[in-house]
C-alpha positions as CSV (number, residue, x, y, z in Angstrom):
1,M,30.0,-7.3,10.9
2,A,29.9,-5.6,7.5
3,T,27.6,-8.3,6.3
4,L,25.3,-7.4,8.7
5,E,25.6,-3.7,7.7
6,I,25.1,-4.7,4.0
7,S,22.2,-6.6,4.7
8,I,20.1,-3.7,6.3
9,A,21.3,-1.4,3.8
10,A,20.0,-4.0,1.2
11,F,16.7,-4.3,2.7
12,L,16.2,-0.8,3.3
13,T,16.7,0.6,-0.3
14,V,14.0,-1.9,-1.2
15,A,11.7,-1.1,1.9
16,L,11.6,2.4,2.3
17,P,10.6,3.4,-1.0
18,W,7.7,1.1,-1.0
19,T,7.3,2.2,2.7
20,I,6.8,6.0,1.7
21,V,4.5,5.4,-1.0
22,A,2.0,3.3,0.9
23,W,2.0,5.8,3.5
24,I,1.4,8.9,1.0
25,D,-1.3,6.5,-0.8
26,P,-1.3,8.1,-4.2
27,I,-4.8,7.6,-5.9
28,S,-3.3,6.4,-9.1
29,L,-1.9,3.5,-7.4
30,R,-5.3,2.9,-5.4
31,K,-6.4,0.6,-8.3
32,Y,-3.7,-1.8,-7.0
33,E,-4.9,-2.2,-3.6
34,M,-5.9,-5.5,-2.4
35,R,-9.1,-3.9,-0.7
36,Y,-9.8,-2.3,-4.2
37,L,-9.4,-5.2,-6.0
38,K,-11.8,-7.2,-3.8
39,A,-14.4,-4.2,-3.6
40,K,-14.5,-4.0,-7.6
41,K,-15.0,-7.9,-7.8
42,E,-18.3,-7.4,-5.3
43,G,-19.4,-4.6,-7.4
44,L,-18.9,-2.0,-4.8
45,T,-18.4,1.8,-6.1
46,A,-15.5,4.3,-4.8
47,A,-18.0,6.1,-2.5
48,D,-19.1,2.5,-1.0
49,I,-15.5,2.0,-0.1
50,A,-15.1,5.6,1.3
51,Q,-18.1,5.2,3.6
52,Q,-17.0,1.6,4.5
53,E,-13.4,3.5,5.8
54,R,-15.3,6.2,7.5
55,E,-17.3,3.6,9.7
56,R,-14.3,2.1,10.6
C-alpha cells in the first residue's frame, strides 16, 4: 500500500504545480502555448487570437 501512496505523491508533486500554472495562465508563458505557436506560424496577431477566443 505504501507504493501506491508514494506513486500518488510523486505524481501530484509534478502535476499540481503545472496545473496551477496552466490555470493562472501567466502572460509571460503564453509564447509556449501550442495555440500561440500555431497562430504565430499563420501570421496572426494577439488581437486575432483574442477575437477567436471571444467567438468561442
